[in-house]
C-alpha positions as CSV (number, residue, x, y, z in Angstrom):
1,X,-36.8,19.4,33.1
2,X,-33.8,21.7,33.6
3,X,-36.1,24.8,33.7
4,X,-38.2,23.2,36.4
5,X,-35.2,22.2,38.4
6,X,-33.8,25.7,38.1
7,X,-37.0,27.3,39.3
8,X,-37.3,24.8,42.2
9,X,-33.8,25.0,43.5
10,X,-32.9,28.6,42.9
11,X,-34.9,31.0,45.1
12,X,-32.5,33.9,45.8
13,X,-30.0,32.6,43.2
14,X,-27.2,31.0,45.3
15,X,-24.0,32.5,44.3
16,X,-21.2,30.1,45.3
17,X,-21.2,26.4,44.4
18,X,-19.4,23.9,46.5
19,X,-18.6,20.4,45.3
20,X,-17.3,17.7,47.7
21,X,-16.8,14.1,46.7
22,X,-18.1,12.2,49.7
23,X,-20.4,12.7,52.7
24,X,-17.5,11.7,55.0
25,X,-15.7,14.9,53.8
26,X,-18.9,17.0,53.6
27,X,-20.4,16.2,57.0
28,X,-19.2,19.3,58.8
29,X,-20.6,21.4,56.0
30,X,-23.9,19.6,56.0
31,X,-24.3,20.0,59.7
32,X,-22.6,23.4,60.2
33,X,-24.4,25.5,57.5
34,X,-28.0,26.5,57.6
35,X,-29.5,24.9,54.4
36,X,-33.0,25.9,53.3
37,X,-33.6,23.1,50.8
38,X,-32.3,19.6,50.2
39,X,-32.7,17.3,47.3
40,X,-31.4,13.8,46.4
41,X,-31.4,13.7,42.6
42,X,-29.3,13.6,40.5
43,X,-26.9,14.2,43.5
44,X,-27.4,15.1,47.1
45,X,-27.8,18.9,46.9
46,X,-28.0,21.4,49.8
47,X,-29.1,24.9,49.1
48,X,-28.6,27.9,51.4
49,X,-29.0,31.7,51.0
50,X,-25.7,32.2,49.2
51,X,-24.3,28.7,48.9
52,X,-25.1,25.5,47.2
53,X,-23.4,22.2,48.0
54,X,-23.3,19.1,45.8
55,X,-21.9,15.8,47.0
56,X,-20.7,14.4,43.7
57,X,-19.3,11.0,44.4
58,X,-15.7,10.0,43.9
59,X,-13.8,10.1,40.6
60,X,-13.5,12.2,37.5
61,X,-16.8,11.3,35.8
62,X,-18.9,12.0,38.9
63,X,-17.0,15.3,39.5
64,X,-17.5,16.5,35.9
65,X,-21.2,15.5,35.9
66,X,-21.8,17.3,39.2
67,X,-20.0,20.4,38.0
68,X,-22.0,20.5,34.7
69,X,-25.3,20.0,36.6
70,X,-24.4,22.7,39.1
71,X,-23.4,25.2,36.4
72,X,-26.6,24.5,34.5
73,X,-29.1,24.3,37.4
74,X,-27.7,26.9,39.7
75,X,-25.6,29.3,37.6
76,X,-23.1,29.9,40.4
77,X,-20.6,32.7,40.2
78,X,-17.8,30.2,41.0
79,X,-17.3,26.6,41.7
80,X,-15.2,25.5,44.8
81,X,-14.0,22.0,45.1
82,X,-13.2,21.1,48.7
83,X,-12.0,17.8,50.1
84,X,-9.1,15.5,50.9
85,X,-6.0,14.6,49.0
86,X,-3.0,12.3,49.6
87,X,0.5,13.6,50.0
88,X,3.1,12.3,47.6
89,X,6.0,13.3,49.7
90,X,6.9,13.6,53.4
91,X,6.7,16.9,55.2
92,X,3.0,17.5,54.4
93,X,1.3,16.6,57.7
94,X,-2.3,15.4,57.7
95,X,-4.7,18.2,58.1
96,X,-2.6,20.8,56.2
97,X,-4.7,22.7,53.8
98,X,-3.5,23.7,50.3
99,X,-4.9,25.9,47.6
100,X,-4.4,23.9,44.3
101,X,-2.6,26.0,41.7
102,X,-2.5,23.3,39.0
103,X,-4.1,19.9,38.4
104,X,-2.5,17.2,36.2
105,X,-4.5,14.4,34.7
106,X,-1.8,11.7,35.1
107,X,-3.9,8.8,33.8
108,X,-4.8,10.7,30.5
109,X,-1.9,11.9,28.4
110,X,-1.4,13.9,25.3
111,X,-1.0,11.7,22.3
112,X,1.8,13.8,20.8
113,X,3.9,14.5,23.9
114,X,3.0,11.7,26.3
115,X,2.6,14.4,29.0
116,X,-0.4,14.6,31.3
117,X,-3.0,17.1,30.5
118,X,-2.6,20.2,32.8
119,X,-5.4,22.5,34.1
120,X,-5.0,25.7,35.9
121,X,-7.8,26.8,38.2
122,X,-8.4,30.3,39.7
123,X,-5.8,31.0,42.4
124,X,-6.3,33.5,45.3
125,X,-3.3,35.2,46.9
126,X,-2.5,34.5,50.5
127,X,-2.9,30.7,50.7
128,X,-0.4,27.9,50.7
129,X,-0.4,26.3,47.3
130,X,0.4,22.9,45.8
131,X,-0.3,20.9,42.7
132,X,-2.4,17.8,42.5
133,X,-2.2,14.7,40.3
134,X,-5.7,13.6,39.4
135,X,-6.6,10.0,38.5
136,X,-9.5,7.7,38.9
137,X,-7.8,5.4,41.4
138,X,-6.4,6.5,44.8
139,X,-2.6,6.7,45.0
140,X,-1.6,4.8,48.1
141,X,1.3,2.5,47.2
142,X,4.7,4.2,48.1
143,X,6.0,3.5,44.6
144,X,3.0,5.1,43.0
145,X,3.3,8.1,45.3
146,X,6.9,8.6,44.2
147,X,5.9,8.4,40.6
148,X,3.1,10.9,41.1
149,X,5.5,13.2,42.9
150,X,7.3,13.8,39.6
151,X,4.2,15.8,38.6
152,X,2.6,17.0,41.8
153,X,2.9,17.1,45.6
154,X,-0.7,15.8,46.1
155,X,-3.0,13.2,44.5
156,X,-6.7,13.4,44.2
157,X,-9.5,11.9,42.2
158,X,-11.6,14.9,41.0
159,X,-9.6,18.1,40.6
160,X,-8.6,18.1,37.0
161,X,-12.0,17.0,35.8
162,X,-13.7,19.8,37.8
163,X,-11.5,22.5,36.3
164,X,-12.1,21.2,32.8
165,X,-15.9,21.0,33.3
166,X,-16.2,24.4,34.9
167,X,-14.2,25.9,32.0
168,X,-16.8,24.6,29.5
169,X,-19.4,26.8,31.3
170,X,-17.0,29.7,31.7
171,X,-17.3,29.5,35.5
172,X,-14.3,30.2,37.7
173,X,-13.2,27.1,39.6
174,X,-11.1,27.0,42.8
175,X,-9.7,23.9,44.6
176,X,-8.8,23.6,48.3
177,X,-7.6,20.2,49.7
178,X,-6.5,19.0,53.1
179,X,-3.9,16.3,53.4
180,X,-5.6,13.1,54.6
181,X,-2.8,10.5,54.1
182,X,0.9,10.5,53.6
183,X,3.6,8.1,52.3
184,X,3.6,6.6,55.8
185,X,0.0,5.4,55.2
186,X,0.1,2.4,53.0
187,X,-3.4,0.9,53.2
188,X,-6.7,2.3,52.1
189,X,-8.3,1.2,55.3
190,X,-6.7,4.1,57.2
191,X,-8.0,6.8,55.0
192,X,-11.6,7.2,56.2
193,X,-10.5,7.5,59.8
194,X,-7.9,10.2,58.8
195,X,-10.6,12.1,56.9
196,X,-12.9,12.1,59.9
197,X,-10.1,13.3,62.1
198,X,-9.2,16.3,59.9
199,X,-12.4,17.3,58.1
200,X,-13.5,19.8,60.8
201,X,-10.4,21.8,60.2
202,X,-11.3,22.2,56.5
203,X,-14.8,23.5,57.5
204,X,-13.3,25.9,60.0
205,X,-10.9,27.2,57.4
206,X,-13.7,27.6,54.9
207,X,-16.0,29.6,57.2
208,X,-13.3,31.7,58.8
209,X,-10.8,32.4,56.0
210,X,-12.1,31.3,52.6
211,X,-15.8,32.2,52.5
212,X,-15.2,35.9,53.2
213,X,-12.8,36.0,50.3
214,X,-15.2,34.2,48.0
215,X,-18.1,36.5,48.9
216,X,-15.8,39.5,48.3
217,X,-14.3,38.3,45.0
218,X,-17.1,36.3,43.4
219,X,-20.5,36.7,45.0
220,X,-23.1,38.2,42.8
221,X,-24.6,41.4,44.2
222,X,-28.4,41.9,44.1
223,X,-29.5,43.2,40.8
224,X,-26.1,42.3,39.1
């Protein structure tokens, strides 16, 4: 089955794999990039000439499964996780984009030390960086944000799992997140609207600033 999937989905061998958790976040990418093929199993998958996009679903299990499938089926030269994250402190306005330099799994801790597991992705020079605290539930309550801030400036639901899964396949993994909500946003009902408001900025950043760097640093050359 894996061999058939690889032959079906890999004409031209796409070189850069994108993982985005939800269609709400991915919509500008789906509509703004020329995709040659689309599939719906086991995840929504969009394939272009040198990009593949997987919409994983939210949470660590979905993210890890999507990363493992993408590495197996597509053999990308790198994995890039794009999406939204909540700010754990003030002074990080919605729409601001950060390159994640460390992800901490704050709801899974080392038995010996009690400290969260830490994962370091690939980091490119020239981008504003931040850390993210990854857990399977969104961090919205102001008290929970303050607790998370002791580890990281942002909170997300996928980052640490993606880094860990990509490492199993010896595939470079990079994370870029835009701030969707801040300590001033205290209900989950606000978040979808904030994502819709700022998602286009992430796509513009990707096409104008990030994609050229990825192609230069990671894209596989013909015959390589």
